[in-house]
N, C-alpha and C positions, 0 to 999 in steps of 0.2 A: 723484482726492478715494477714499481707500477708506475701508473696513468698520471700525469699532471691533472687537477680536478680546479678547476675554475670554478673558486670560493664562492663570485662579489660583480653583479652587474652596476655602472654605478652612469648613469648621466648625464648628460647638462645641455638643454639645450638655449639659442640667444635668436635669438625671434627676430629683435633688429638689427640692422645693420650697424655688428663693430671691428675692428680692430683690434682691440686688446678681447682676448674673455678666459678666465678666470676659469676654470674648471674642478668639478667638486670628486677627489680621491676618497676611494674606498674608507667606513668608515670604522672599518681592524682591518688590518699591514702588519704583515709579519718582516723582518729580517730576512733576504733571499727569495720573498714573493717578487713573479715577478709582473710587471703591467703590464698590463698596450693601452692603449690610445685610439681609437679607431676616431675620425673625424670627417666628415660632409658637410662643404661645403659650397652656398650658393653658386657664391662669384671667388674663383679661381686663382690664387694671387702671393707671394711667396713670403714662408712662414721671413722672418725676421728676427724670431725671439722664439726660442724654445729650452722652455725649462732646465735647468743643472738637470744631471746623468741621466736624463732621456736624448733619448739617440731614433731617431727619421730611416724609419726600414722601408716608406716604399710611398713614394705619389704616386695618384691616377687618373689623372683628369678622362672626366667619363665621357660618355657620347657626345660626338660633335662638338668635340672640347668643349662643352657647358656641366659649368660645376669642378669639385673635384672629391678624392676619397685620398684621404692620409692617414700614416698610420703608423706607431709609435708606439719605442717600447723604454722602461725602466724595471734593475736590478733592485726591489726597496732596499733601502735601507733603511727600514719600521718604523723610522717618525712622520711614516704621511700618512699618520692614521688622522681622517676626519679633514681635511685642508684641502686648498685647494693649491693649483702649476696651472699660470697663465702665459701665454702661447701666445703670440705677439703678429700678427699678416698686415701685410702694406698695401692689404686688396677688403676695403668694407662688404661682411655681406653679414651671412646670415650663419649659423653655422646649428648641426645634431651631434656632438658626443654620447662612446661611451669607453671609458672604464673598466676592464678585464681585472679581478687580483685574481692571477694565480700562484694556484701551490700545485711545490714536489718537482716546479722545470732547471733542467738540468742548472747549476750557477756557474757556470763560464764559458754552455753553447749561447748564441743569439740566437731567435725565433730566423725562421724563416718566408718564405712570403713573391707569391708569385700574385698577379692581378692582370686584371684586360677589363675593356668596358667595348660599351657597344647601347644601341638610342631604342629604336622599335623592341627589337626579342628579349625578349624574360634575362634577367640579368643571372648571371650562369658560371660562378667565381671555376676558375682556372686547375688542367690537374696541376704540386705539389709533386716536388720530389723532394727529400732530407737527403745533402747529403753526409748524413753519420745512414749510411745507407746499413738496412742489419736489420731483424726484429726485434729493435725495442718498442716501448709504450707510450707512443707519441701520440700527442695531443693536434688534434687536426682546429682551425676556424679557419669558415665558411662568412664572407667578407660584402654586403653590399652597403650602395650609397648611393641615393638618385640627386635626378635637380628639376621640379618639374611641378607640379601643381598639388603632385599627395608627402599625405608626412605621414601614413602608414601606406605602401607601397603594397606590403609580403605584405601574406598574411602563415608563410610556411616555412624555414629554413628547409634549405638542397633534405629532402631524400634521407633518411640512415645518423641525419643531426639533431641531435636534442638543443635545448634551451632556446628554444625562438624567444629576443628579443627586439625590436625594435625600437625611435623614439626619432619625431620631428623636431623642423620647424618651417615656420610660413612668416615670411614677411612683406607685403605689401601682392600676396599672391602670387608671391614665390616660392615654392615651400624648397626642401634636401632634406632628407633624413636616411639615417645607418640602421644598417639589422644582422645579428649574427646565427648561427647555431654551430653546434660546435659534436664532433665524432671521436672513442677512442679506439686506437686502430693500432697493432704489432706490426702492421705494411710501413716499409717508409717511400708509399706513395700511395694519394690519392686526388681521385678527380670528383669533387662536390655535387656534381650534377646542376638544376639551377632554382633559384627562387623563385615558391606562384605567389603568381602576383593577383594585387587584392583590387587595388588601385590603377595608377600612372604609374606609375620605372620606366616612363621616357631618361636621356638623356646620363643613366647606371655607368655607376663603376664599380667594377667586385674585384675580389680578390682568398686570394687562402692562403691561408698560418702555417706553420707545424712551428709544436714546440716541443721542443727534446724532453725528459723527460732525467728528476732525479741522478746524479754516479750510481752505480752499483757502491751499494754501502755506506754510501751518503744521508738516508732513512733520518726524519731528528722522529722526539713522543716531541708531542707538545702536552703537559700534566696541570690538571687547575684544584688546585688543592681547593678549592671548596667544595669540590665532587669525591675528596681523600682516594685521587689515579693513582695509585704509581705500575710496574713492571715490577715481575718476580718471575723464580724459575723456582721450584720446591728441590732444595735437600736430593730426595729421592728419583728426581732426572734428571742430574746433572751429576760429573766424575770429575768435572777439570776446575769445578774451587775451594778442593781440599789444599791448599797450602804448605807448604813445609819449608823453605826458600824465601829470598829475595820473591821480591815481586814491584808490579805501578800500574796505579788505578788510572787512568787517565779519562776526562769529560771534557766536554764543550759546553761549554753553558748560555744562554739566553734569558735574566730574570726577566721578570716583567712584576713584582715587588720585591724587595730586600725578607728579608725575614723579619727584623725587629719593627716591620713594617705589620708582618702580616701575624706576628707574636708566637713562631714558634724559629725551631730549625730543621733546616732542609738538606733532609741526607737527597747524598748525592747515591752514589755507591751502600750496600752492607752486605754484610753476611755474618746474623745471627733468628738465632730461634722467636719466633713472636707467640712468646710464653712464660709461665713465670716456674719459679725464674727463669727470666730473661738473660741465652745463654749471646756471648757479643763475641766473633774471630774481630772483625774491625767492622771498621768507621770513617767515612767519607764524609764531613759536614760542608751544611755553613749558619755557622750558629747563630741564634741569635737575637746575645745581648749584645754582639758586635762586628753580627754581620763580618766573618773572620773564617779561611774552613779552618778545618780542625782534622786530622784523622785522631784517629782513637782506637787506636792495642790496648795496651795498658796506663799513656801518658800521650800532654795533652801537648798539641804543638796550633795556636792562633798564626794565621801568613797575613796577605794583603785581603784590605778590604775589596769586595763591589763595587761591584754600579750600572743601574739598568737601562734598559735597550744596547748593552755592549753584547756580543759572541765574547762569551774568554774560554781561553782550555789552562782546565787544572792537571792536575799531576799529585798523584800523592804514593809518594818512595816508602816502602816496608821492609 
């Protein structure tokens, strides 16, 4: 098991009063990435439109009911790269957004959030306990937002939290901002502590998010052709691949380009000697001439073509 990884942060600010907000998505998004959208608005209202695929995790009014922090979540399809998603609110407001892209999150378990608010005191995200009790490699995210006079209310995330980032917007002297930091922990509970205040953080709202790691055995590899990347095991290091009876090879794939475009066939699984002369036992590949799957032992059997940005299940029986 491994910790989920916060891969990128993409911010969008609305410095004028608006009701429709086209929020920037990360430049790179892969299938099953977890997207977490953090938003703090100056004027609290009701979200009348939430983009398809997004779920509302939490809404927390700021101290004295000024401003509001909203947190949304989506399991990515993989086609969100460099696009925008539009939220609509019934109340005109300035707003500060961050979209976090997290890889390695559990594919069927939603992120969980606990929130609170305050006024004059330092923004203090509450303790959060994951419902999946036990020692898993969890990712905790501490979030703070405020509505007062500062677009840079804080200078640091809570102690022990890394990756501090904040951004804000100001309209007519009324400002709002949002900030976060993250922490990897094998515990199921964490109480972040306070953000370090550098300006005014009045009317703050804060939250603690926990993201569960991917299922055991569900880890994936991301290979780049341009770097000639592959995974292998030497013959001397294995004892179970010298097969003498029927067997099946299976793989889940998500292609970023087709072999015909790359100009080379894509080997999925093979057992061979990478030397001269080449001794090949078996090979499951996608052929560059027609983008079809084939199994090589002695004969060739081309089957269905593949398409981009779809996760496909391949199986070869021998």
